[in-house]
Each structure stands twice: as structure tokens, then as C-alpha cells.
C-alpha positions as CSV (number, residue, x, y, z in Angstrom):
1,X,-34.2,341.4,64.1
2,X,-37.9,340.9,64.3
3,X,-37.5,337.1,65.6
4,X,-36.1,336.2,69.1
5,X,-34.0,333.7,69.6
6,X,-36.7,331.7,71.2
7,X,-38.7,332.0,67.9
8,X,-35.5,330.9,65.5
9,X,-34.6,328.0,67.4
10,X,-38.7,327.0,67.8
11,X,-38.6,327.8,64.0
12,X,-35.7,325.8,63.1
13,X,-36.7,322.7,65.3
14,X,-40.4,322.7,63.5
15,X,-38.6,322.7,59.7
16,X,-36.0,319.5,61.3
17,X,-39.0,317.7,62.2
18,X,-41.1,317.9,59.4
19,X,-37.8,317.5,57.0
20,X,-37.0,314.3,59.2
21,X,-40.3,313.1,59.1
22,X,-41.0,313.3,55.4
23,X,-37.8,310.9,55.2
24,X,-38.9,308.7,57.5
25,X,-42.3,307.7,55.6
26,X,-40.0,307.0,52.6
27,X,-38.0,304.7,54.3
28,X,-34.8,306.3,54.2
29,X,-33.5,307.0,57.4
30,X,-35.3,303.9,59.4
31,X,-36.2,300.5,58.2
32,X,-39.6,299.9,59.2
33,X,-42.3,300.2,56.9
34,X,-44.1,302.7,57.0
35,X,-48.1,302.8,55.5
36,X,-47.3,305.2,52.6
37,X,-44.3,303.0,51.7
38,X,-46.6,299.6,52.2
39,X,-49.6,301.4,50.1
40,X,-47.0,302.2,46.9
41,X,-46.7,298.4,46.5
42,X,-50.3,298.1,46.6
43,X,-50.4,300.3,44.2
44,X,-47.9,298.5,41.9
45,X,-50.4,295.4,42.0
46,X,-53.4,297.2,41.5
47,X,-51.9,298.4,38.1
48,X,-50.7,294.8,37.6
49,X,-54.3,293.2,38.6
50,X,-56.2,296.1,36.0
51,X,-54.0,294.7,33.2
52,X,-55.7,291.7,33.6
53,X,-59.3,293.1,33.1
54,X,-61.1,293.0,30.3
55,X,-63.9,296.4,31.3
56,X,-61.8,298.8,33.6
57,X,-64.7,300.8,34.8
58,X,-63.5,299.8,38.3
59,X,-60.3,301.1,37.6
60,X,-61.4,304.6,36.8
61,X,-64.0,305.2,39.1
62,X,-61.2,304.6,41.8
63,X,-58.7,307.1,39.8
64,X,-61.7,309.4,39.5
65,X,-62.2,309.3,43.5
66,X,-58.6,309.6,43.8
67,X,-58.6,312.9,41.8
68,X,-62.3,314.4,43.6
69,X,-59.9,314.1,46.8
70,X,-56.9,315.8,45.5
71,X,-59.3,318.4,44.0
72,X,-60.9,318.8,47.5
73,X,-57.5,319.5,49.5
74,X,-56.4,321.4,46.4
75,X,-59.4,323.9,46.9
76,X,-59.2,324.0,50.5
77,X,-55.2,324.6,50.8
78,X,-56.4,327.7,48.4
79,X,-59.2,328.9,50.1
80,X,-57.5,328.9,53.5
81,X,-54.7,331.1,51.7
82,X,-57.5,333.6,51.2
83,X,-58.6,333.5,54.7
84,X,-54.9,334.4,55.7
85,X,-55.0,337.2,53.7
86,X,-57.7,338.5,55.8
87,X,-56.1,337.6,58.7
88,X,-53.8,340.1,57.9
89,X,-56.4,342.8,57.6
90,X,-58.1,341.6,61.2
91,X,-54.7,342.2,62.4
92,X,-55.2,344.7,65.3
93,X,-58.3,342.5,66.6
94,X,-56.4,339.2,65.9
95,X,-53.4,340.9,68.7
96,X,-55.9,341.6,71.1
97,X,-56.7,338.2,71.4
98,X,-53.8,337.3,71.7
99,X,-52.9,339.7,74.5
100,X,-55.5,338.2,76.6
101,X,-54.0,334.6,76.6
102,X,-52.2,333.8,79.5
103,X,-49.2,331.7,78.1
104,X,-48.0,334.4,75.9
105,X,-47.2,337.9,75.6
106,X,-48.1,340.4,72.8
107,X,-46.5,340.1,69.8
108,X,-45.8,342.8,67.7
109,X,-47.4,344.0,64.4
110,X,-44.6,342.8,61.8
111,X,-43.6,340.0,64.1
112,X,-47.4,338.8,64.0
113,X,-47.1,339.5,59.9
114,X,-44.4,337.8,59.5
115,X,-46.0,334.9,61.1
116,X,-48.8,335.0,58.9
117,X,-47.0,335.1,56.2
118,X,-45.0,331.8,57.0
119,X,-48.5,330.2,57.3
120,X,-49.6,331.5,53.6
121,X,-45.9,329.5,52.4
122,X,-46.8,326.8,53.9
123,X,-50.5,326.0,52.4
124,X,-49.5,327.4,49.4
125,X,-46.9,325.1,49.3
126,X,-49.8,322.4,49.9
127,X,-51.4,323.7,47.2
128,X,-48.9,323.4,44.4
129,X,-48.2,319.7,45.7
130,X,-52.6,318.8,45.5
131,X,-52.3,320.5,42.1
132,X,-49.2,318.7,40.4
133,X,-51.0,314.9,42.4
134,X,-54.0,316.3,40.3
135,X,-51.9,316.6,37.3
136,X,-50.5,313.2,37.7
137,X,-53.1,311.3,38.2
138,X,-54.7,312.9,35.2
139,X,-51.4,311.2,33.5
140,X,-52.2,307.7,35.7
141,X,-55.4,307.5,33.9
142,X,-54.1,308.1,30.3
143,X,-51.4,305.6,30.9
144,X,-53.9,303.3,32.5
145,X,-55.9,303.6,28.9
146,X,-52.4,302.7,27.0
147,X,-51.9,299.6,29.2
148,X,-52.8,296.2,26.9
149,X,-55.0,293.9,28.2
150,X,-52.9,291.0,29.3
151,X,-54.5,287.6,27.6
152,X,-54.9,289.4,24.5
153,X,-51.2,290.0,24.2
154,X,-49.3,286.9,23.5
155,X,-45.6,287.6,22.0
156,X,-46.0,290.6,23.6
157,X,-45.6,290.2,27.0
158,X,-42.5,292.7,27.6
159,X,-44.4,295.5,26.2
160,X,-47.4,295.1,28.3
161,X,-44.7,294.8,31.3
162,X,-43.3,298.3,30.2
163,X,-46.6,299.7,30.5
164,X,-47.6,298.0,33.9
165,X,-44.5,299.7,35.0
166,X,-45.3,303.2,33.4
167,X,-48.8,303.4,35.0
168,X,-47.7,302.0,38.5
169,X,-44.1,304.5,38.7
170,X,-47.1,307.7,37.5
171,X,-49.4,306.5,40.4
172,X,-46.8,306.5,43.2
173,X,-45.8,309.7,42.1
174,X,-49.0,311.0,42.3
175,X,-49.4,309.6,45.7
176,X,-46.3,310.7,46.7
177,X,-47.1,314.2,46.2
178,X,-50.4,314.1,47.5
179,X,-49.0,312.6,50.6
180,X,-46.4,315.9,51.0
181,X,-49.3,317.9,50.4
182,X,-51.3,316.6,53.2
183,X,-48.0,316.8,55.4
184,X,-48.0,320.5,54.5
185,X,-51.6,320.5,55.7
186,X,-51.1,318.7,58.7
187,X,-47.9,321.0,60.4
188,X,-49.6,324.1,59.2
189,X,-51.9,322.9,62.0
190,X,-48.4,322.6,64.2
191,X,-47.2,326.0,63.3
192,X,-50.7,327.5,64.5
193,X,-49.2,327.1,68.3
194,X,-46.4,329.9,67.0
195,X,-48.5,332.5,67.2
196,X,-49.1,331.9,71.2
197,X,-45.5,331.5,71.2
198,X,-42.1,329.6,70.8
199,X,-42.7,327.2,73.3
200,X,-46.3,326.2,72.4
201,X,-45.0,326.0,68.7
202,X,-42.5,323.0,70.1
203,X,-45.2,321.5,71.7
204,X,-47.5,321.3,69.4
205,X,-45.0,320.3,66.6
206,X,-44.2,317.2,69.3
207,X,-47.6,316.7,69.4
208,X,-48.6,316.8,65.7
209,X,-45.1,314.2,65.6
210,X,-46.5,311.6,68.1
211,X,-50.0,311.7,66.1
212,X,-48.4,311.0,62.6
213,X,-45.8,308.9,63.6
214,X,-48.2,306.4,64.9
215,X,-50.6,306.8,62.2
216,X,-47.3,305.7,59.8
217,X,-45.7,303.0,61.7
218,X,-47.6,301.7,64.2
219,X,-51.6,302.4,63.4
220,X,-54.2,299.2,62.7
221,X,-54.3,300.4,58.7
222,X,-50.8,299.7,58.4
223,X,-51.2,296.0,60.4
224,X,-53.9,295.7,57.4
225,X,-51.8,296.7,55.0
226,X,-48.7,294.3,55.8
227,X,-51.0,291.6,57.2
228,X,-49.8,289.0,55.4
229,X,-45.9,289.8,55.5
230,X,-43.4,289.2,58.0
């Protein structure tokens, strides 16, 4: 096998941290509310406020901004995939650079190519998440247009409520896939440590985890969203 025991252990640790963090942001293993979970509540509140507006140009502008941001990250992930394929063509030069680093031994070319292919998979995963999120935001725009104005729906409150819930659920789902794509981008940065060595991969993964946990569970942004809650 081209991968040593240390490489396999570091890679398993990397994947375990990614999976655990993804579940934590969705509130499954822990009771502490994450920033993403708190924002899902605000997405539903947005849909309920939108239903009371006669003119929804504000809401369409917000949706356009969300779609543009998703498209930007999707394009960036696709460009990064192309850069990884270019990296495969420059393997010899990259290996020469790695051989000069004091923290690692020079990996073999097949091992280096395996690592690059792993990075391509991470970025491709992010691209597909962003692509699906963009599609879901598009569907959410349609569902927003299908929500009746509440004050004109006397006697049809049940149908209006169902339309609001549909739009809110689609918005939350689109945000979930967008966040998954962002996590793929973030963890691909931690994955770069593997090109130096398995120990550096473990350290970069831990450092990345500390940054992400702070932003999701202990940041000023989270406190701002939950300012009115216990």
C-alpha cells in the first residue's frame, strides 16, 4: 500500500472530525444551538414576514443575493478543481519544493497524486453541494411567488400557512446544502496539511476545527442572533 499507517490514521481522523462537526452544526450530538440552526429559525420568520408584504421586491433581492453568493462559491470550487488537475501536471516541481521542507520526507509521486485526487474529490463534493443549493434557492423563489398575501386570504388561512411552510422548508434546505459546500471548502484547506505529512494534517484539522467551532457556537454573530433567547 502507498499509504502508511500514519497516513491512514491522519486521514481517518480528518474524516471523523468533518463528520462530527457536520452533525454538531445540525444539533444532533449536542444541545447547544449552533449559528446555522439559529439562522434556520430566522429563515422561517423571514417567510412569515414576506407573506404580509404586498410588494416583495425586498424578498426577491435577498434571494438574488443568496443565489449570487452560491454561484460564486460554486464557480470557485470548479476553478479549484481545474487547478488541481494542473497540479498533477506539475508534480515534479511540487515534489522538489516539498523535499526542501524540514518537516517532512519527500513523498513518492504516486502518493502525491493520490493526495491530489483526494483534494479533487473534496472540491468536487463542494461544487455539487453549491450547484444543488443554487437550484433549491431557485425553487424557493418560485415558492415565494406562490405564497398568497395574508391580508387578502381571509378564510384561506390553512392554504396560506402551507405555502409559507413549503417556502421556509425549501429555504432551510437550500441553506443546509450551501453550508455543506462551505464546510467542504474549509476542510479542503485543512486537507492541504497532508501534503506536508500526516502529523501536519492532524494539526491543521484541529486548528480548523477550533476556528469553526468558535464561529458556530461561541461567536459574536451567534450571540447577536440569539440575543432575545434564554
